[in-house]
MIVO-445682 format. One line per field, with one value per residue: x, y, z of N, C-alpha, C in turn; residue in three letters; residue number from 1; chain. Coordinates in pm, whole numbers. Example, Ala and Ser with C-alpha at 12.3 -4.5 7.8 and 13.67 -1.06 7.14 Angstrom:
% residues 2
n_east: 1319, 1285
n_north: -569, -225
n_up: 780, 708
ca_east: 1230, 1367
ca_north: -450, -106
ca_up: 780, 714
c_east: 1320, 1290
c_north: -330, 3
c_up: 780, 787
res: Ala, Ser
n: 1, 2
chain: A, A
% end
This chain:
% residues 99
n_east: 9777, 9450, 9200, 8857, 8522, 8228, 7910, 7600, 7295, 6967, 6741, 6510, 6201, 6245, 6165, 6252, 6510, 6559, 6509, 6727, 6937, 7074, 7234, 7368, 7521, 7684, 7831, 7963, 8104, 8305, 8456, 8573, 8734, 8911, 9036, 8957, 8743, 8698, 8494, 8127, 7787, 7437, 7266, 7124, 6846, 6736, 6806, 7003, 7352, 7692, 8023, 8359, 8656, 8912, 9134, 9335, 9266, 9034, 8880, 8908, 8782, 8513, 8468, 8466, 8239, 8034, 7993, 7824, 7517, 7309, 7387, 7396, 7111, 7008, 6935, 7055, 7233, 7581, 7808, 8128, 8392, 8714, 8978, 9254, 9407, 9547, 9553, 9477, 9343, 9578, 9542, 9444, 9655, 9798, 9606, 9545, 9809, 9912, 10025
n_north: -5740, -5845, -5770, -5680, -5711, -5671, -5786, -5723, -5879, -5804, -5984, -5933, -5726, -5378, -5202, -5330, -5342, -5051, -5013, -5097, -4933, -4709, -4840, -5008, -4833, -4714, -4936, -4968, -4725, -4810, -4968, -4799, -4654, -4844, -4889, -5083, -5051, -4897, -4791, -4771, -4847, -4823, -5032, -4946, -5054, -5037, -5297, -5415, -5394, -5248, -5316, -5195, -5327, -5437, -5687, -5905, -6163, -6376, -6511, -6323, -6110, -6215, -6243, -5990, -5894, -6045, -5925, -5711, -5555, -5613, -5861, -6002, -5997, -6155, -6027, -5999, -6138, -6219, -6178, -6245, -6137, -6158, -5946, -5822, -5551, -5374, -5149, -4814, -4504, -4261, -4130, -4291, -4476, -4516, -4653, -4892, -5013, -5040, -5246
n_up: -14701, -14783, -15026, -15053, -15223, -15089, -15095, -14980, -14930, -14875, -14656, -14554, -14514, -14614, -14412, -14171, -14225, -14200, -13927, -13795, -13901, -13791, -13594, -13758, -13916, -13728, -13664, -13904, -13895, -13708, -13850, -14049, -13870, -13789, -14028, -14199, -14372, -14694, -14849, -14846, -14892, -14983, -15233, -15530, -15709, -15350, -15232, -15094, -15014, -15055, -14960, -14974, -14886, -14651, -14518, -14322, -14393, -14546, -14364, -14145, -14238, -14277, -13995, -13910, -14037, -13932, -13697, -13766, -13711, -13897, -13967, -13718, -13655, -13859, -14096, -14344, -14602, -14682, -14941, -15043, -15235, -15329, -15440, -15632, -15621, -15884, -16017, -15939, -15813, -15736, -15499, -15320, -15279, -15044, -14884, -15045, -15063, -14802, -14547
ca_east: 9621, 9351, 9097, 8736, 8403, 8130, 7770, 7495, 7168, 6873, 6651, 6384, 6152, 6320, 6130, 6320, 6650, 6565, 6509, 6875, 7018, 7170, 7336, 7461, 7610, 7769, 7925, 8060, 8207, 8414, 8540, 8657, 8819, 9020, 9091, 8907, 8672, 8713, 8362, 8017, 7669, 7316, 7259, 6998, 6734, 6777, 6785, 7134, 7452, 7822, 8136, 8498, 8728, 9040, 9156, 9429, 9228, 8889, 8820, 8908, 8678, 8395, 8467, 8419, 8100, 7937, 7952, 7730, 7376, 7232, 7415, 7346, 6969, 6972, 6872, 7137, 7338, 7718, 7884, 8263, 8473, 8859, 9036, 9388, 9417, 9678, 9544, 9380, 9370, 9702, 9490, 9422, 9762, 9836, 9508, 9573, 9942, 9966, 10001
ca_north: -5737, -5895, -5675, -5745, -5625, -5749, -5754, -5748, -5907, -5804, -6085, -5883, -5593, -5251, -5133, -5392, -5277, -4927, -5013, -5119, -4865, -4611, -4929, -5061, -4732, -4699, -5051, -4938, -4631, -4867, -5032, -4702, -4603, -4940, -4887, -5212, -5007, -4778, -4731, -4851, -4778, -4919, -5045, -4891, -5025, -5073, -5442, -5462, -5287, -5281, -5263, -5225, -5362, -5527, -5769, -5996, -6295, -6397, -6548, -6199, -6029, -6265, -6230, -5851, -5878, -6113, -5818, -5614, -5570, -5691, -6003, -6064, -6022, -6226, -5947, -5981, -6244, -6140, -6234, -6196, -6147, -6108, -5896, -5779, -5402, -5349, -5001, -4742, -4352, -4233, -4071, -4410, -4568, -4567, -4754, -5023, -5058, -5062, -5383
ca_up: -14669, -14892, -15051, -15089, -15250, -15012, -15134, -14873, -14991, -14758, -14650, -14474, -14573, -14605, -14290, -14073, -14241, -14144, -13787, -13744, -13987, -13729, -13537, -13866, -13966, -13612, -13685, -14023, -13843, -13628, -13975, -14107, -13769, -13790, -14164, -14272, -14485, -14792, -14894, -14823, -14947, -15026, -15370, -15597, -15598, -15220, -15184, -15046, -15007, -15100, -14888, -15022, -14750, -14656, -14397, -14313, -14456, -14566, -14215, -14054, -14312, -14225, -13857, -13897, -14101, -13831, -13596, -13799, -13663, -14001, -13962, -13595, -13659, -13978, -14183, -14463, -14650, -14728, -15042, -15053, -15351, -15311, -15556, -15641, -15681, -15948, -16042, -15841, -15788, -15651, -15369, -15227, -15268, -14895, -14838, -15107, -15055, -14661, -14489
c_east: 9567, 9244, 8976, 8620, 8315, 7984, 7676, 7364, 7069, 6768, 6518, 6331, 6238, 6303, 6225, 6470, 6663, 6573, 6641, 6977, 7121, 7275, 7424, 7561, 7714, 7880, 8016, 8155, 8329, 8514, 8627, 8758, 8934, 9082, 9072, 8824, 8710, 8601, 8244, 7890, 7565, 7326, 7126, 6956, 6795, 6743, 6908, 7223, 7579, 7926, 8261, 8575, 8844, 9056, 9279, 9396, 9079, 8817, 8797, 8801, 8548, 8365, 8405, 8279, 8000, 7907, 7852, 7582, 7294, 7262, 7365, 7199, 6922, 6905, 6928, 7225, 7471, 7787, 8015, 8334, 8604, 8904, 9167, 9398, 9543, 9673, 9441, 9431, 9469, 9656, 9464, 9530, 9793, 9737, 9518, 9711, 9987, 9936, 9971
c_north: -5794, -5794, -5752, -5649, -5726, -5708, -5805, -5771, -5909, -5916, -6051, -5765, -5477, -5190, -5193, -5342, -5130, -4910, -5042, -5034, -4772, -4722, -4986, -4955, -4705, -4814, -5021, -4822, -4697, -4932, -4927, -4661, -4715, -4979, -5018, -5149, -4893, -4701, -4815, -4768, -4866, -4921, -4982, -4975, -5079, -5199, -5501, -5354, -5351, -5227, -5293, -5218, -5434, -5581, -5848, -6136, -6282, -6435, -6416, -6121, -6083, -6247, -6085, -5843, -5953, -6029, -5712, -5646, -5649, -5827, -6072, -6079, -6107, -6166, -5937, -6103, -6154, -6244, -6182, -6226, -6084, -6059, -5850, -5654, -5379, -5207, -4932, -4588, -4343, -4183, -4175, -4507, -4601, -4666, -4893, -5088, -5085, -5201, -5370
c_up: -14806, -14900, -15098, -15135, -15178, -15071, -15032, -14945, -14881, -14772, -14586, -14549, -14535, -14457, -14170, -14085, -14172, -13997, -13727, -13833, -13912, -13656, -13635, -13917, -13862, -13610, -13789, -13978, -13779, -13741, -14024, -13997, -13761, -13926, -14238, -14387, -14571, -14826, -14859, -14851, -14973, -15183, -15414, -15718, -15463, -15169, -15118, -15035, -15052, -15001, -14973, -14894, -14747, -14524, -14416, -14403, -14469, -14434, -14139, -14109, -14269, -14079, -13841, -13929, -13996, -13721, -13637, -13756, -13761, -13996, -13839, -13585, -13780, -14079, -14335, -14479, -14689, -14812, -15056, -15167, -15332, -15435, -15524, -15690, -15744, -15998, -15963, -15856, -15705, -15508, -15271, -15228, -15126, -14846, -14913, -15092, -14897, -14616, -14352
res: Met, Lys, His, Phe, Ile, Ile, Lys, Leu, Glu, Tyr, Lys, Val, Pro, Ile, Glu, Lys, Ile, Asp, Ser, Leu, Leu, Ile, Thr, His, Arg, Glu, Phe, Leu, Asp, Ser, Gly, Tyr, Glu, Arg, Lys, Ile, Leu, Leu, Ser, Ser, Gly, Pro, Gln, Asn, Pro, Arg, Asp, Gly, Gly, Ile, Leu, Ile, Ala, Arg, Ala, Glu, Ser, Leu, Glu, Ala, Met, Lys, Ala, Phe, Cys, Lys, Glu, Asp, Pro, Phe, Ser, Lys, His, Gly, Phe, Ala, Asp, Tyr, Asn, Phe, Thr, Glu, Phe, Ile, Pro, Val, Lys, Tyr, Gln, Lys, Asp, Phe, Glu, Ser, Trp, Phe, Met, Ser, Glu
n: 1, 2, 3, 4, 5, 6, 7, 8, 9, 10, 11, 12, 13, 14, 15, 16, 17, 18, 19, 20, 21, 22, 23, 24, 25, 26, 27, 28, 29, 30, 31, 32, 33, 34, 35, 36, 37, 38, 39, 40, 41, 42, 43, 44, 45, 46, 47, 48, 49, 50, 51, 52, 53, 54, 55, 56, 57, 58, 59, 60, 61, 62, 63, 64, 65, 66, 67, 68, 69, 70, 71, 72, 73, 74, 75, 76, 77, 78, 79, 80, 81, 82, 83, 84, 85, 86, 87, 88, 89, 90, 91, 92, 93, 94, 95, 96, 97, 98, 99
chain: A, A, A, A, A, A, A, A, A, A, A, A, A, A, A, A, A, A, A, A, A, A, A, A, A, A, A, A, A, A, A, A, A, A, A, A, A, A, A, A, A, A, A, A, A, A, A, A, A, A, A, A, A, A, A, A, A, A, A, A, A, A, A, A, A, A, A, A, A, A, A, A, A, A, A, A, A, A, A, A, A, A, A, A, A, A, A, A, A, A, A, A, A, A, A, A, A, A, A
% end
C-alpha cells in the first residue's frame, strides 16, 4: 500500500462547503469502512481539510477522491503527497503495515 497526506483547498465560500458537508462526511464514512482513510478533518482556519489515507497507487487514491461531493461539485482542489511510514504508534501498526 502507498500512504498519502491529502490536502483539500476550498475554492468556494464556506457556506457552499457547509451545504455539502453531510454528504461529504458520508463519503468519508465509506473510506473508513473500506479502510482507505485513517483520519480526516478540517484545517484551522477552515479553508480546507486534511486526509490521511492509503491506496494501491496514486491513481487509485485520486479515483477515490474524485467521488467526494466536494470534488464532483468543483468545491475543492486536492493535493496529494505520498509518504513512507517508517515510524508510527504501535496502536496503528496493522493499518500501516497491512497490504
